[in-house]
C-alpha positions in Angstrom: 118.6 86.9 110.8 122.0 86.9 109.2 121.2 83.8 107.2 118.0 85.3 105.9 119.9 88.5 105.0 122.5 86.5 103.1 119.7 84.8 101.2 118.5 88.1 99.9 115.6 88.7 102.4 115.3 92.1 103.9 115.8 91.7 107.6 116.7 93.7 110.7 117.2 93.1 114.4 115.7 95.0 117.3 118.5 95.5 119.8 118.8 97.4 123.1 121.5 100.0 123.4 124.1 98.1 125.5 124.2 95.3 122.9 124.7 97.5 119.8 128.4 96.7 119.4 127.7 93.0 120.0 125.0 93.0 117.4 127.3 94.7 114.9 130.1 92.2 115.6 127.8 89.2 115.3 126.4 90.5 112.0 129.9 90.7 110.7 130.9 87.2 112.1 127.8 85.7 110.4 128.5 87.3 107.1 125.8 90.0 107.1 127.7 93.2 108.1 124.9 95.3 106.6 122.2 93.8 108.8 120.2 96.8 110.2 120.0 97.1 113.9 116.9 98.9 115.2 118.1 100.3 118.5 115.8 100.7 121.5 116.4 101.9 125.0 117.6 99.4 127.6 116.3 97.5 129.6 113.3 95.7 128.3 112.9 93.1 131.0 111.5 94.0 134.4 109.7 97.2 133.2 106.1 98.1 133.2 103.9 97.6 130.2 103.6 101.4 129.5 107.4 101.4 129.3 107.4 98.5 126.9 104.9 100.4 124.7 107.2 103.4 124.8 110.1 101.3 123.5 107.8 99.9 120.7 106.8 103.4 119.7 110.4 104.4 119.7 111.3 101.5 117.3 108.2 101.7 115.1 109.3 104.4 112.7 112.6 102.6 112.2 110.9 99.3 111.5 108.5 101.0 109.1 111.5 102.6 107.3 113.1 99.1 106.9 109.8 97.7 105.5 109.4 100.6 103.1 113.0 100.2 101.9 112.4 96.5 101.4 109.2 97.2 99.4 111.0 99.7 97.2 113.8 97.2 96.5 111.3 94.7 95.2 109.7 97.0 92.7 
């Protein structure tokens, strides 16, 4: 994602809460410190499908906001 971001594409990463600092650090290391992280509740593995849906519903408004921001930037 960092490479895409550096090339001018609007990108973001969905990341679970324990990995937020790691995601921020990796974004900086790879030259994209402004890479948006869409945070979701941890864990994602080993949970029931209704819990996965809840995580997706939690992330959806943030993802939509990123897309809307990207579309505004292209006009």
